C-alpha positions as CSV (number, residue, x, y, z in Angstrom):
1,X,123.4,180.7,147.4
2,X,119.9,179.2,147.0
3,X,119.3,175.5,146.6
4,X,118.0,176.3,143.1
5,X,121.2,177.8,142.0
6,X,123.2,175.1,143.6
7,X,121.4,172.3,141.7
8,X,121.8,173.9,138.3
9,X,125.5,174.7,139.0
10,X,126.0,171.0,140.0
11,X,124.3,169.8,136.9
12,X,126.4,172.1,134.7
13,X,129.6,171.0,136.5
14,X,128.7,167.3,136.2
15,X,128.3,167.6,132.4
16,X,131.6,169.5,132.0
17,X,129.9,172.8,131.8
18,X,126.7,173.2,129.7
19,X,126.7,175.0,126.4
20,X,124.7,174.2,123.4
21,X,124.2,177.1,121.1
22,X,120.5,178.0,120.9
23,X,118.8,178.2,117.5
24,X,119.8,181.4,115.8
25,X,117.1,184.1,116.0
26,X,117.0,187.0,113.5
27,X,116.9,189.6,116.4
28,X,120.2,188.3,117.9
29,X,123.5,190.0,117.2
30,X,126.1,187.5,115.9
31,X,129.2,187.6,118.0
32,X,131.1,184.9,116.2
33,X,131.0,182.9,113.0
34,X,132.6,179.4,113.2
35,X,132.9,178.0,109.7
36,X,129.2,178.0,108.6
37,X,127.7,178.3,112.1
38,X,126.9,181.4,114.1
39,X,127.1,182.1,117.8
40,X,124.7,184.8,118.9
41,X,124.6,187.3,121.7
42,X,121.9,185.4,123.4
43,X,123.9,182.2,123.2
44,X,126.9,184.0,124.8
45,X,124.8,185.6,127.6
46,X,123.2,182.3,128.4
47,X,126.6,180.6,128.8
48,X,128.0,183.5,130.8
49,X,125.2,183.2,133.3
50,X,125.8,179.5,133.6
51,X,129.5,180.0,134.0
52,X,129.1,182.6,136.7
53,X,126.8,180.2,138.6
54,X,129.4,177.5,138.4
55,X,132.3,179.8,139.5
56,X,130.2,181.0,142.4
57,X,129.4,177.3,143.4
58,X,133.2,176.7,143.4
59,X,133.6,179.9,145.5
60,X,135.7,181.5,142.7
61,X,135.3,185.2,142.0
62,X,134.3,185.7,138.4
63,X,136.7,188.0,136.3
64,X,135.6,191.3,135.0
65,X,132.6,191.1,132.6
66,X,134.5,192.0,129.4
67,X,137.2,189.5,130.3
68,X,134.7,186.8,131.1
69,X,132.8,187.4,127.9
70,X,135.9,186.9,125.8
71,X,137.0,183.7,127.8
72,X,133.5,182.2,127.5
73,X,133.2,183.0,123.8
74,X,136.6,181.4,123.1
75,X,135.4,178.3,125.0
76,X,132.2,178.2,122.9
77,X,134.2,178.6,119.6
78,X,136.6,175.7,120.6
79,X,133.6,173.5,121.5
80,X,131.8,174.4,118.2
81,X,134.7,173.4,116.0
82,X,134.8,170.0,117.9
83,X,131.0,169.5,117.4
84,X,131.3,170.3,113.7
85,X,134.2,167.8,113.4
86,X,132.2,165.2,115.2
87,X,129.2,165.7,112.9
88,X,131.4,165.5,109.8
89,X,132.8,162.2,111.0
90,X,129.4,160.6,111.7
91,X,129.6,160.8,115.5
92,X,126.1,161.0,117.1
93,X,124.4,160.6,120.5
94,X,121.3,158.6,120.3
95,X,118.1,159.5,122.2
96,X,118.4,156.3,124.3
97,X,121.9,157.2,125.4
98,X,120.8,160.7,126.2
99,X,117.9,159.5,128.3
100,X,120.1,157.2,130.3
101,X,122.5,160.1,131.1
102,X,119.6,162.4,132.2
103,X,118.3,159.7,134.5
104,X,121.8,159.2,135.9
105,X,122.2,162.9,136.5
106,X,118.8,163.1,138.3
107,X,119.8,160.1,140.4
108,X,123.2,161.7,141.4
109,X,121.2,164.7,142.7
110,X,118.8,162.4,144.5
111,X,115.9,163.3,142.2
112,X,113.6,161.5,139.8
113,X,113.7,162.7,136.2
114,X,110.3,164.4,136.6
115,X,111.5,166.1,139.8
116,X,114.6,167.4,138.0
117,X,112.4,168.8,135.3
118,X,110.3,170.6,137.8
119,X,113.4,172.0,139.6
120,X,114.8,173.3,136.3
121,X,111.5,174.8,135.4
122,X,111.5,176.7,138.8
123,X,114.9,178.1,137.9
124,X,113.7,179.3,134.5
125,X,115.6,176.6,132.5
126,X,113.7,175.0,129.6
127,X,114.2,171.2,129.8
128,X,114.4,170.8,126.0
129,X,117.3,173.3,126.0
130,X,119.0,171.6,128.9
131,X,118.5,168.2,127.3
132,X,120.3,169.4,124.2
133,X,123.1,170.9,126.3
134,X,123.7,167.5,127.8
135,X,123.6,165.8,124.4
136,X,126.4,168.2,123.3
137,X,128.6,167.4,126.3
138,X,128.2,163.7,125.8
139,X,129.2,164.2,122.2
140,X,132.3,166.2,123.2
141,X,133.3,163.5,125.7
142,X,132.9,160.7,123.2
143,X,134.9,162.7,120.6
144,X,137.8,163.0,123.1
145,X,137.6,159.3,123.8
146,X,137.7,158.3,120.2
147,X,140.3,160.8,118.9
148,X,142.6,160.9,121.9
149,X,142.0,158.5,124.8
150,X,141.6,155.4,122.7
151,X,144.9,156.0,121.0
152,X,147.0,156.7,124.1
153,X,149.0,153.8,125.4
154,X,151.5,153.5,128.2
155,X,154.1,150.7,128.0
156,X,155.6,148.8,130.9
157,X,159.0,150.1,129.6
158,X,157.8,153.7,130.1
159,X,156.7,152.9,133.7
160,X,159.9,151.1,134.5
161,X,162.0,154.0,133.2
162,X,160.2,156.4,135.6
163,X,160.5,153.9,138.5
164,X,164.2,153.6,138.0
165,X,164.8,157.4,138.0
166,X,165.5,159.7,140.9
167,X,161.8,160.6,141.0
168,X,160.9,157.4,142.8
169,X,162.8,158.5,145.9
170,X,160.3,161.3,146.3
171,X,157.0,159.7,147.4
172,X,155.2,163.0,147.7
173,X,152.0,163.9,145.9
174,X,151.0,167.4,144.9
175,X,147.7,169.0,144.2
176,X,148.3,171.5,141.4
177,X,146.5,174.2,139.4
178,X,147.6,175.7,136.2
179,X,147.1,178.7,133.8
180,X,147.9,178.1,130.1
181,X,148.3,180.9,127.6
182,X,148.1,178.9,124.4
183,X,150.4,179.6,121.5
184,X,149.0,178.8,118.0
185,X,151.1,176.2,116.1
186,X,152.1,178.7,113.3
187,X,152.4,181.8,115.5
188,X,154.9,184.4,114.3
189,X,157.3,186.2,116.6
190,X,154.9,189.1,117.1
191,X,152.1,186.8,118.2
192,X,154.4,184.9,120.6
193,X,155.6,188.1,122.1
194,X,152.0,189.3,122.7
195,X,151.1,186.0,124.3
196,X,154.2,186.1,126.5
197,X,153.1,189.5,127.7
198,X,149.7,188.2,128.5
199,X,151.2,185.4,130.6
200,X,153.4,188.0,132.4
201,X,150.3,190.1,133.1
202,X,148.6,187.0,134.7
203,X,151.8,186.5,136.7
204,X,151.8,190.1,137.8
205,X,148.2,189.8,139.1
206,X,149.2,186.6,141.0
207,X,152.2,188.4,142.5
208,X,149.9,191.2,143.6
209,X,147.8,188.8,145.6
210,X,144.9,188.0,143.3
211,X,143.4,184.5,143.8
212,X,144.9,181.9,141.5
213,X,141.4,180.6,140.5
214,X,140.2,184.1,139.5
215,X,143.3,184.7,137.4
216,X,143.0,181.3,135.8
217,X,139.3,182.1,134.9
218,X,140.5,185.4,133.3
219,X,143.6,184.3,131.4
220,X,143.8,180.5,130.9
221,X,143.1,178.9,127.6
222,X,143.1,175.4,129.1
223,X,139.8,173.4,129.3
224,X,139.9,173.8,133.1
225,X,140.5,177.5,133.0
226,X,136.9,178.5,133.8
227,X,137.0,176.0,136.7
228,X,139.9,177.7,138.4
229,X,142.6,175.7,136.7
230,X,142.5,172.7,139.1
231,X,144.5,169.7,138.0
232,X,144.0,167.5,141.0
233,X,146.6,165.3,142.7
234,X,149.8,164.3,140.9
235,X,152.5,162.0,142.3
236,X,156.1,163.2,142.1
237,X,157.0,160.2,140.0
238,X,154.7,161.3,137.2
239,X,156.2,164.8,136.9
240,X,159.5,166.0,135.3
241,X,162.3,165.8,137.8
242,X,163.3,169.5,137.6
243,X,159.6,170.4,138.2
244,X,159.4,168.2,141.4
245,X,162.6,169.8,142.7
246,X,161.0,173.2,142.2
247,X,157.8,172.1,144.0
248,X,159.8,170.8,146.9
249,X,161.0,174.3,147.5
250,X,157.5,175.8,147.4
251,X,154.9,176.3,150.1
252,X,151.3,175.5,149.7
253,X,149.6,178.4,147.9
254,X,152.7,179.5,146.1
255,X,152.9,179.7,142.3
256,X,155.7,179.4,139.8
257,X,156.9,181.9,137.3
258,X,156.0,181.6,133.6
259,X,157.2,178.3,132.1
260,X,157.5,178.0,128.3
261,X,156.3,174.7,126.7
262,X,155.3,173.3,123.4
263,X,151.6,174.2,124.1
264,X,152.4,177.8,125.2
265,X,153.1,179.6,128.5
266,X,152.2,177.9,131.8
267,X,152.0,179.1,135.4
268,X,151.5,176.5,138.1
269,X,150.3,176.7,141.7
270,X,151.1,174.3,144.5
271,X,147.8,174.0,146.3
272,X,148.5,171.1,148.7
273,X,151.2,168.5,149.3
274,X,151.0,165.1,151.1
275,X,153.0,162.0,151.7
276,X,152.5,159.1,149.4
277,X,153.1,156.4,152.0
278,X,149.5,155.9,153.1
279,X,147.6,152.7,152.2
280,X,145.9,152.9,148.7
281,X,142.5,151.3,148.7
282,X,141.0,150.9,145.2
283,X,137.9,149.3,143.9
284,X,138.5,146.4,141.6
285,X,136.2,144.4,139.3
286,X,136.9,141.0,137.9
287,X,135.4,141.4,134.4
288,X,135.0,139.6,131.1
289,X,134.0,141.1,127.8
290,X,133.3,140.4,124.2
291,X,134.3,143.0,121.7
292,X,133.1,143.5,118.1
293,X,135.0,146.3,116.5
294,X,133.8,148.9,114.1
295,X,136.0,149.9,111.2
296,X,136.0,150.7,107.5
297,X,134.7,147.2,106.7
298,X,132.3,146.9,109.6
299,X,129.6,149.5,109.9
300,X,128.1,150.7,113.2
301,X,124.8,148.9,112.4
302,X,126.5,145.6,111.4
303,X,128.7,145.6,114.6
304,X,125.7,146.2,116.8
305,X,123.7,143.5,115.0
306,X,126.5,141.0,115.6
307,X,126.9,141.8,119.3
308,X,123.1,141.4,119.7
309,X,123.2,138.0,118.0
310,X,126.0,136.9,120.4
311,X,124.1,138.2,123.3
312,X,121.0,136.3,122.2
313,X,123.0,133.1,122.0
314,X,124.4,133.6,125.6
315,X,120.9,134.4,126.8
316,X,119.8,131.0,125.3
317,X,122.5,129.1,127.2
318,X,125.7,129.5,125.3
319,X,128.9,130.0,127.5
320,X,130.1,133.6,127.7
321,X,133.7,132.2,127.7
322,X,133.2,130.2,124.6
323,X,131.5,133.0,122.7
324,X,134.4,135.3,123.7
325,X,136.9,132.7,122.3
326,X,135.0,132.4,119.1
327,X,133.9,136.0,118.4
328,X,135.7,138.6,120.5
329,X,138.1,140.8,118.5
330,X,140.4,141.5,121.5
331,X,143.6,139.9,122.9
332,X,141.6,138.6,125.9
333,X,139.6,136.2,123.6
334,X,142.1,133.4,124.2
335,X,141.2,133.7,127.9
336,X,137.5,133.6,127.3
337,X,137.3,137.4,127.5
338,X,138.9,137.5,131.0
339,X,140.3,140.9,131.8
340,X,141.4,139.9,135.3
341,X,141.0,142.4,138.2
342,X,140.4,145.9,136.7
343,X,141.0,149.1,138.6
344,X,138.8,152.2,138.3
345,X,140.5,154.3,135.7
346,X,141.9,151.4,133.7
347,X,139.2,151.4,131.1
348,X,137.5,154.1,129.0
349,X,134.6,155.9,130.7
350,X,131.8,154.2,128.8
351,X,133.1,150.7,129.6
352,X,133.8,151.6,133.2
353,X,130.3,153.1,133.7
354,X,128.7,150.0,132.4
355,X,131.0,147.7,134.4
356,X,130.6,149.4,137.7
357,X,126.8,149.5,137.5
358,X,126.4,145.8,136.6
359,X,125.2,143.3,139.3
360,X,127.5,140.3,139.7
361,X,127.2,137.6,137.0
362,X,124.8,139.6,134.9
363,X,125.1,140.0,131.2
364,X,125.2,143.6,130.1
365,X,123.3,145.2,127.3
366,X,125.5,146.1,124.3
367,X,127.9,148.9,125.4
368,X,129.4,151.3,122.9
369,X,133.0,152.5,123.4
370,X,135.6,154.1,121.1
371,X,136.7,150.5,120.2
372,X,133.4,149.1,119.2
373,X,130.5,147.2,120.8
374,X,131.0,145.2,124.0
375,X,129.2,142.7,126.1
376,X,130.4,142.8,129.7
377,X,130.1,140.4,132.7
378,X,131.4,141.1,136.2
379,X,132.3,138.0,138.2
380,X,133.6,139.7,141.3
381,X,134.1,143.0,143.1
382,X,136.5,143.9,145.9
383,X,138.3,146.8,147.6
384,X,142.0,146.1,147.5
385,X,145.0,147.7,149.2
386,X,147.5,148.1,146.4
387,X,150.0,150.0,148.4
388,X,152.8,147.7,147.3
389,X,152.0,148.4,143.7
390,X,151.1,152.0,144.4
391,X,153.9,153.7,142.5
392,X,153.6,151.5,139.5
393,X,149.8,152.0,139.4
394,X,150.0,155.8,139.9
395,X,152.9,156.3,137.5
396,X,151.0,154.4,134.8
397,X,147.8,156.4,135.4
398,X,149.6,159.7,135.5
399,X,151.7,159.1,132.4
400,X,148.5,158.2,130.6
401,X,146.7,161.3,132.0
402,X,149.7,163.6,130.9
403,X,149.8,162.1,127.5
404,X,146.0,162.6,127.1
405,X,146.2,166.2,128.3
406,X,149.1,167.0,126.0
407,X,147.6,165.2,122.9
408,X,144.2,166.8,123.5
409,X,145.5,170.3,123.9
410,X,147.6,169.9,120.6
411,X,144.6,168.4,118.8
412,X,142.1,171.1,119.8
413,X,144.6,173.8,119.0
414,X,145.2,172.4,115.5
415,X,141.4,172.0,115.0
416,X,140.8,175.6,116.2
417,X,143.6,177.0,114.0
418,X,142.3,175.2,110.9
419,X,138.7,176.6,111.3
420,X,137.4,179.8,109.8
421,X,136.6,182.0,112.8
422,X,135.2,185.6,112.6
423,X,134.9,187.1,116.1
424,X,132.6,190.1,116.4
425,X,132.4,190.6,120.1
426,X,133.7,194.2,119.9
427,X,131.2,195.2,117.1
428,X,128.4,197.5,118.1
């Protein structure tokens, strides 16, 4: 693979897989109508090309062209209904936020923004088109944060219940992959039977020796399907007890049979297994923040104006702690906005990104998260061995991750089912 292809594949992967629908051109055949928007043949072929590049970068053999076309089109439809939902609810990505993301992407690939533009041009990628693809992916990530992640909580009681169960005796961790054949919420018996047969067909291909990642790309309806179905590492304590017992009997590379769940039909693969007794070194940040929430009574503009006024007062000498006590709309206000030592993964992505990039004792610019507008100050950074708290930390993170995954799959399925979709892929 050339360096050119590698760069574009990395950029696509970094932004969760590119994908903005290009402007509709009269010469294009329409392959799908989603409510009042159209996806054209050129839109689809562009996305297929990008998907193939990403699969090849991951060393995954793409499925057959007709299968890939249908998988990619379904992914585009699912994204389009989310984009339309975001637009109808006033969610936008500003040019300033987009510019910051582009500069960060260039930096991650050790390029300046101008150099990245030149590289994309050499690959035949129009920068304006790529820019709008990135805007779309930021929008989808923010929508997920606002609709799902910001509403998911994990209580100490939930963590303690898991820690007291038999699962805590198993300190293993498993790297898993999955295939999901999704079942619509109001599916009838005939539909369910057809989808069950689809899952069994995927299982038959796995049993015949086909690579799991290739079968996932061909059959899985999960968001990670076209990325080979990788789920990453999961500790035993975060998984259902019966499932961990099953995993303990499996060898690396083996897969389960078809498992029925509320979302549909799953097949899992055990990719790797490791002991969970090693030291766990994590980055921690001692942070303070001030939050001004947005709601029905406080508009986006009003909240940002208030946070800018508070920032101006701090810049002119007011104490961050005092301003937090007076104005922050968060439970930490009584502590002067002190959040204590925060682990990576404890906060929403927008907050974490700003926090980790701040020099010590520097006041941030206003930061937008699903909760509202923040000012952030980092008073310390350290790498800490949290092995003693390992189980509690991992259980909490994995319960949250599982809840987010389940809630997101359900929400997207309901959104997709409620949309008007007219697929025309088979039309000539």
